[in-house]
N, CA, C and O of each residue as an XYZ file, in Angstrom:
508
protein
N       0.845     -1.179      0.000
C       0.000      0.000      0.000
C       0.888      1.238      0.000
O       1.987      1.225      0.555
N       0.417      2.276     -0.608
C       1.167      3.527     -0.688
C       1.071      4.087     -2.094
O       0.408      3.519     -2.962
N       1.749      5.215     -2.307
C       1.717      5.843     -3.614
C       2.663      5.137     -4.568
O       3.729      4.669     -4.170
N       2.266      5.066     -5.818
C       3.035      4.328     -6.814
C       3.886      5.220     -7.711
O       4.763      4.718     -8.415
N       3.652      6.514     -7.703
C       4.425      7.413     -8.557
C       5.660      7.916     -7.817
O       5.695      7.871     -6.587
N       6.671      8.392     -8.536
C       7.912      8.839     -7.882
C       7.676     10.033     -6.948
O       6.874     10.918     -7.248
N       8.374     10.045     -5.831
C       8.319     11.189     -4.915
C       9.328     12.221     -5.385
O      10.495     11.900     -5.609
N       8.879     13.455     -5.534
C       9.740     14.537     -5.984
C       9.854     15.580     -4.866
O       8.995     16.452     -4.738
N      10.918     15.486     -4.058
C      11.063     16.423     -2.940
C      11.341     17.840     -3.421
O      11.907     18.055     -4.493
N      10.931     18.795     -2.604
C      11.200     20.214     -2.836
C      12.027     20.742     -1.669
O      11.949     20.195     -0.569
N      12.802     21.772     -1.880
C      13.544     22.371     -0.763
C      12.579     22.900      0.308
O      11.567     23.526     -0.006
N      12.916     22.633      1.578
C      12.045     23.093      2.655
C      11.879     24.609      2.651
O      10.809     25.106      3.003
N      12.904     25.350      2.264
C      12.786     26.816      2.212
C      11.718     27.238      1.207
O      10.987     28.198      1.448
N      11.621     26.535      0.092
C      10.595     26.843     -0.914
C       9.197     26.504     -0.393
O       8.244     27.254     -0.604
N       9.093     25.365      0.288
C       7.798     24.972      0.851
C       7.375     25.985      1.915
O       6.209     26.374      1.977
N       8.326     26.409      2.754
C       8.022     27.401      3.789
C       7.545     28.708      3.169
O       6.579     29.302      3.648
N       8.208     29.159      2.113
C       7.803     30.398      1.445
C       6.391     30.267      0.869
O       5.595     31.203      0.948
N       6.087     29.114      0.295
C       4.752     28.889     -0.276
C       3.678     28.971      0.813
O       2.655     29.632      0.632
N       3.911     28.300      1.938
C       2.891     28.304      2.984
C       2.818     29.640      3.719
O       1.745     30.021      4.187
N       3.936     30.357      3.831
C       3.882     31.709      4.413
C       3.021     32.613      3.533
O       2.214     33.397      4.033
N       3.204     32.493      2.210
C       2.417     33.311      1.279
C       0.936     32.939      1.359
O       0.075     33.818      1.383
N       0.643     31.648      1.400
C      -0.750     31.216      1.547
C      -1.348     31.736      2.849
O      -2.476     32.229      2.861
N      -0.597     31.628      3.949
C      -1.099     32.062      5.253
C      -1.310     33.571      5.304
O      -2.230     34.048      5.968
N      -0.460     34.324      4.603
C      -0.634     35.775      4.573
C      -1.936     36.156      3.873
O      -2.597     37.121      4.257
N      -2.292     35.402      2.859
C      -3.521     35.678      2.117
C      -4.746     35.023      2.754
O      -5.855     35.552      2.683
N      -4.528     33.868      3.376
C      -5.625     33.091      3.966
C      -5.163     32.562      5.324
O      -4.470     31.547      5.382
N      -5.531     33.225      6.403
C      -5.075     32.797      7.733
C      -5.419     31.345      8.079
O      -4.836     30.787      9.008
N      -6.329     30.741      7.372
C      -6.647     29.325      7.617
C      -5.436     28.433      7.345
O      -5.424     27.270      7.748
N      -4.412     28.968      6.663
C      -3.192     28.204      6.382
C      -2.081     28.454      7.406
O      -0.974     27.943      7.237
N      -2.349     29.223      8.457
C      -1.322     29.511      9.467
C      -0.715     28.233     10.037
O       0.505     28.130     10.167
N      -1.548     27.271     10.373
C      -1.037     26.041     10.984
C      -0.158     25.247     10.018
O       0.765     24.557     10.449
N      -0.437     25.339      8.719
C       0.398     24.653      7.731
C       1.799     25.275      7.730
O       2.805     24.566      7.710
N       1.846     26.607      7.751
C       3.141     27.303      7.799
C       3.880     26.953      9.089
O       5.102     26.807      9.077
N       3.159     26.819     10.198
C       3.786     26.471     11.473
C       4.382     25.062     11.439
O       5.460     24.833     11.988
N       3.696     24.128     10.806
C       4.234     22.771     10.690
C       5.530     22.799      9.894
O       6.517     22.184     10.299
N       5.540     23.502      8.771
C       6.753     23.577      7.941
C       7.883     24.270      8.702
O       9.030     23.829      8.640
N       7.571     25.335      9.408
C       8.600     26.021     10.205
C       9.185     25.076     11.252
O      10.384     25.117     11.527
N       8.337     24.224     11.838
C       8.850     23.289     12.840
C       9.819     22.285     12.216
O      10.773     21.856     12.864
N       9.578     21.912     10.968
C      10.508     21.008     10.277
C      11.825     21.736     10.007
O      12.902     21.181     10.226
N      11.735     22.969      9.536
C      12.957     23.751      9.302
C      13.749     23.913     10.593
O      14.968     23.742     10.596
N      13.074     24.239     11.685
C      13.745     24.430     12.971
C      14.385     23.141     13.480
O      15.418     23.179     14.149
N      13.780     22.019     13.167
C      14.250     20.736     13.694
C      15.457     20.188     12.946
O      16.239     19.415     13.500
N      15.606     20.587     11.698
C      16.659     20.030     10.835
C      16.562     18.506     10.757
O      17.561     17.807     10.584
N      15.344     18.019     10.888
C      15.105     16.574     10.847
C      15.360     16.042      9.437
O      15.177     16.765      8.458
N      15.777     14.789      9.335
C      16.054     14.194      8.021
C      14.759     13.793      7.309
O      14.489     12.613      7.088
N      13.976     14.802      6.961
C      12.703     14.586      6.281
C      12.735     15.254      4.912
O      13.460     16.226      4.695
N      11.949     14.725      4.008
C      11.783     15.321      2.689
C      10.327     15.753      2.564
O       9.432     15.103      3.104
N      10.097     16.840      1.857
C       8.741     17.340      1.721
C       8.398     17.714      0.303
O       9.268     17.937     -0.539
N       7.104     17.777      0.063
C       6.555     18.230     -1.199
C       5.157     18.745     -0.912
O       4.664     18.629      0.210
N       4.525     19.310     -1.917
C       3.156     19.789     -1.760
C       2.316     19.289     -2.916
O       2.822     18.966     -3.991
N       1.027     19.236     -2.666
C       0.086     18.854     -3.701
C      -1.248     19.515     -3.397
O      -1.923     19.147     -2.436
N      -1.622     20.473     -4.200
C      -2.910     21.154     -4.063
C      -3.165     21.662     -2.650
O      -4.266     21.507     -2.122
N      -2.147     22.272     -2.032
C      -2.296     22.840     -0.705
C      -2.066     21.881      0.430
O      -2.148     22.278      1.592
N      -1.779     20.630      0.134
C      -1.448     19.647      1.166
C       0.070     19.558      1.285
O       0.793     19.789      0.316
N       0.543     19.220      2.480
C       1.957     18.990      2.729
C       2.178     17.486      2.788
O       1.483     16.782      3.520
N       3.141     16.995      2.021
C       3.451     15.569      1.975
C       4.882     15.395      2.470
O       5.806     16.020      1.949
N       5.062     14.540      3.484
C       6.364     14.384      4.123
C       6.746     12.903      4.152
O       5.935     12.039      4.485
N       8.005     12.635      3.794
C       8.564     11.281      3.855
C       9.913     11.366      4.556
O      10.484     12.446      4.711
N      10.413     10.201      4.979
C      11.752     10.199      5.569
C      12.781      9.923      4.478
O      12.434      9.494      3.377
N      14.045     10.173      4.794
C      15.135      9.955      3.839
C      15.575      8.512      3.878
O      15.385      7.837      4.890
N      16.151      8.027      2.811
C      16.384      8.644      1.504
C      15.083      8.705      0.702
O      14.044      8.216      1.144
N      15.158      9.313     -0.484
C      13.966      9.406     -1.327
C      13.410      8.002     -1.525
O      14.108      7.116     -2.018
N      12.158      7.802     -1.144
C      11.610      6.445     -1.216
C      11.305      6.007     -2.643
O      11.020      6.816     -3.527
N      11.375      4.706     -2.827
C      10.944      4.112     -4.091
C       9.503      3.667     -3.935
O       9.065      3.323     -2.837
N       8.778      3.675     -5.026
C       7.367      3.277     -4.992
C       7.239      1.792     -4.697
O       8.089      1.015     -5.130
N       6.220      1.377     -3.985
C       5.223      2.243     -3.332
C       5.779      2.802     -2.026
O       6.486      2.105     -1.299
N       5.462      4.047     -1.734
C       5.988      4.698     -0.554
C       4.848      5.246      0.293
O       3.771      5.570     -0.207
N       5.119      5.339      1.583
C       4.157      5.910      2.516
C       4.567      7.322      2.864
O       5.722      7.705      2.676
N       3.631      8.095      3.367
C       3.903      9.490      3.692
C       2.989      9.954      4.811
O       1.918      9.390      5.037
N       3.431     10.989      5.505
C       2.569     11.716      6.419
C       2.046     12.911      5.634
O       2.819     13.684      5.068
N       0.729     13.052      5.606
C       0.099     14.126      4.845
C      -0.649     15.050      5.796
O      -1.506     14.612      6.564
N      -0.311     16.343      5.732
C      -1.040     17.364      6.469
C      -1.971     18.003      5.443
O      -1.527     18.626      4.479
N      -3.248     17.836      5.669
C      -4.236     18.265      4.686
C      -4.560     19.739      4.855
O      -4.897     20.195      5.948
N      -4.454     20.480      3.753
C      -4.752     21.907      3.764
C      -6.246     22.182      3.922
O      -7.071     21.300      3.685
N      -6.591     23.404      4.320
C      -7.989     23.750      4.589
C      -8.927     23.600      3.397
O     -10.119     23.360      3.584
N      -8.418     23.734      2.183
C      -9.293     23.637      1.022
C      -9.001     22.394      0.188
O      -9.334     22.339     -0.996
N      -8.389     21.420      0.801
C      -8.103     20.164      0.130
C      -9.393     19.366     -0.065
O     -10.364     19.551      0.669
N      -9.393     18.490     -1.045
C     -10.521     17.576     -1.221
C     -10.628     16.623     -0.042
O     -11.693     16.058      0.206
N      -9.529     16.441      0.687
C      -9.506     15.522      1.827
C      -9.652     16.259      3.157
O      -9.527     15.639      4.213
N      -9.911     17.551      3.131
C      -9.947     18.359      4.353
C     -11.089     17.935      5.275
O     -12.078     17.340      4.845
N     -10.919     18.258      6.543
C     -11.975     17.997      7.518
C     -13.132     18.952      7.269
O     -12.965     20.015      6.671
N     -14.277     18.562      7.727
C     -15.469     19.389      7.528
C     -15.674     20.370      8.686
O     -16.541     21.240      8.611
N     -14.893     20.237      9.742
C     -15.035     21.101     10.907
C     -14.093     22.296     10.761
O     -12.876     22.113     10.745
N     -14.629     23.514     10.654
C     -13.748     24.688     10.550
C     -12.815     24.767     11.757
O     -13.227     24.528     12.892
N     -11.552     25.106     11.492
C     -10.583     25.236     12.568
C      -9.929     23.928     12.988
O      -9.239     23.880     14.006
N     -10.136     22.877     12.222
C      -9.519     21.590     12.508
C      -8.565     21.223     11.381
O      -8.661     21.755     10.275
N      -7.645     20.312     11.670
C      -6.674     19.820     10.695
C      -6.764     18.301     10.633
O      -7.079     17.639     11.622
N      -6.482     17.771      9.463
C      -6.423     16.315      9.265
C      -4.979     15.954      8.942
O      -4.376     16.527      8.035
N      -4.431     15.000      9.690
C      -3.104     14.486      9.413
C      -3.248     12.982      9.289
O      -3.911     12.332     10.097
N      -2.616     12.446      8.267
C      -2.737     11.012      8.070
C      -1.436     10.405      7.583
O      -0.589     11.068      6.984
N      -1.314      9.125      7.862
C      -0.219      8.349      7.299
C      -0.840      7.524      6.187
O      -1.758      6.737      6.416
N      -0.331      7.711      4.993
C      -0.794      6.963      3.833
C       0.235      5.883      3.566
O       1.410      6.185      3.353
N      -0.181      4.650      3.573
C       0.727      3.529      3.359
C       0.376      2.402      4.299
O      -0.700      2.389      4.896
N       1.281      1.459      4.431
C       1.066      0.326      5.314
C       0.879      0.831      6.738
O       1.658      1.651      7.222
N      -0.138      0.346      7.391
C      -0.412      0.811      8.749
C      -0.956      2.221      8.775
O      -0.686      2.975      9.710
N      -1.720      2.590      7.757
C      -2.273      3.939      7.667
C      -3.061      4.331      8.903
O      -3.630      3.486      9.595
N      -3.081      5.613      9.163
C      -3.760      6.152     10.336
C      -4.219      7.556      9.994
O      -3.550      8.255      9.232
N      -5.348      7.982     10.543
C      -5.881      9.324     10.319
C      -6.245      9.926     11.665
O      -6.802      9.244     12.525
N      -5.931     11.210     11.849
C      -6.346     11.930     13.045
C      -6.816     13.319     12.637
O      -6.232     13.952     11.758
N      -7.864     13.777     13.277
C      -8.375     15.130     13.076
C      -8.439     15.810     14.433
O      -9.009     15.279     15.385
N      -7.837     17.007     14.505
C      -7.761     17.754     15.763
C      -7.877     19.247     15.465
O      -7.776     19.653     14.307
N      -8.088     20.072     16.502
C      -8.054     21.524     16.303
C      -6.688     21.955     15.760
O      -5.669     21.344     16.082
N      -6.671     23.000     14.943
C      -5.417     23.435     14.318
C      -4.360     23.811     15.347
O      -3.170     23.763     15.034
N      -4.748     24.182     16.561
C      -3.771     24.496     17.602
C      -2.906     23.284     17.939
O      -1.820     23.442     18.496
N      -3.368     22.080     17.613
C      -2.628     20.855     17.882
C      -1.879     20.333     16.653
O      -1.326     19.234     16.693
N      -1.854     21.101     15.568
C      -1.279     20.622     14.301
C       0.193     20.244     14.429
O       0.587     19.170     13.974
N       1.005     21.088     15.029
C       2.447     20.807     15.100
C       2.725     19.577     15.963
O       3.425     18.675     15.503
N       2.207     19.497     17.201
C       2.482     18.280     17.978
C       1.887     17.021     17.340
O       2.481     15.946     17.431
N       0.736     17.140     16.705
C       0.139     15.986     16.037
C       1.005     15.544     14.860
O       1.207     14.347     14.658
N       1.514     16.489     14.090
C       2.411     16.167     12.986
C       3.616     15.388     13.509
O       3.974     14.353     12.947
N       4.240     15.875     14.576
C       5.434     15.209     15.095
C       5.104     13.847     15.697
O       5.940     12.943     15.662
N       3.907     13.682     16.247
C       3.514     12.358     16.731
C       3.491     11.373     15.573
O       3.964     10.244     15.702
N       2.937     11.805     14.433
C       2.899     10.939     13.252
C       4.304     10.658     12.727
O       4.642      9.506     12.453
N       5.121     11.693     12.584
C       6.470     11.531     12.036
C       7.310     10.639     12.945
O       8.053      9.786     12.461
N       7.198     10.829     14.238
C       7.947      9.994     15.178
C       7.446      8.551     15.140
O       8.242      7.612     15.116
N       6.136      8.380     15.133
C       5.570      7.040     15.144
C       5.788      6.273     13.854
O       6.013      5.063     13.893
N       5.729      6.936     12.729
C       5.826      6.258     11.432
C       7.247      6.172     10.909
O       7.604      5.193     10.253
N       8.078      7.195     11.193
C       9.433      7.235     10.640
C      10.519      7.135     11.704
O      11.690      6.952     11.371
N      10.153      7.251     12.968
C      11.150      7.224     14.030
C      11.990      8.488     14.096
O      13.088      8.467     14.651
N      11.494      9.590     13.538
C      12.221     10.859     13.513
C      11.656     11.759     14.607
O      10.448     11.985     14.676
N      12.540     12.270     15.459
C      12.132     13.141     16.552
C      12.408     14.595     16.196
O      13.364     14.893     15.479
N      11.561     15.508     16.702
C      11.862     16.935     16.497
C      13.027     17.341     17.381
O      13.321     16.679     18.376
N      13.685     18.421     17.020
C      14.777     18.931     17.834
C      14.210     19.451     19.155
O      13.093     19.968     19.181
N      14.956     19.325     20.240
C      14.493     19.892     21.514
C      14.317     21.401     21.372
O      15.127     22.071     20.732
N      13.268     21.922     21.966
C      13.005     23.360     21.886
C      13.654     24.067     23.056
O      13.498     23.657     24.206
N      14.378     25.126     22.761
C      15.009     25.929     23.797
C      13.972     26.921     24.334
O      13.184     27.470     23.565
N      13.971     27.148     25.634
C      13.026     28.114     26.199
C      13.669     29.437     26.448
O      13.011     30.363     26.923
């Protein structure tokens, strides 16, 4: 189970710029920009891409098909939650899992998925 087409990673700086621009125009994308910023801050060995406003994340190296991914669904995605102010994060692939929570929980929920599915931990946060 998983996607059968090649994964084409994008630079995290480009993904961050895209989501910052989306969030500036549509605040409903703020949590998406926050998730990407958390990846940049963590320097975790993750690869990312986007598809129609969704964030798609895999671990390194670039996976061969079929591959699994953690997907953070954007507010206007075809797969988006129906509850305003909530986010959907899912693991697509073997052992798939879906969770929907308030957007305030997007970053910790994303890292729960990434840690559970890929074994990648976020960097410790300095206070």
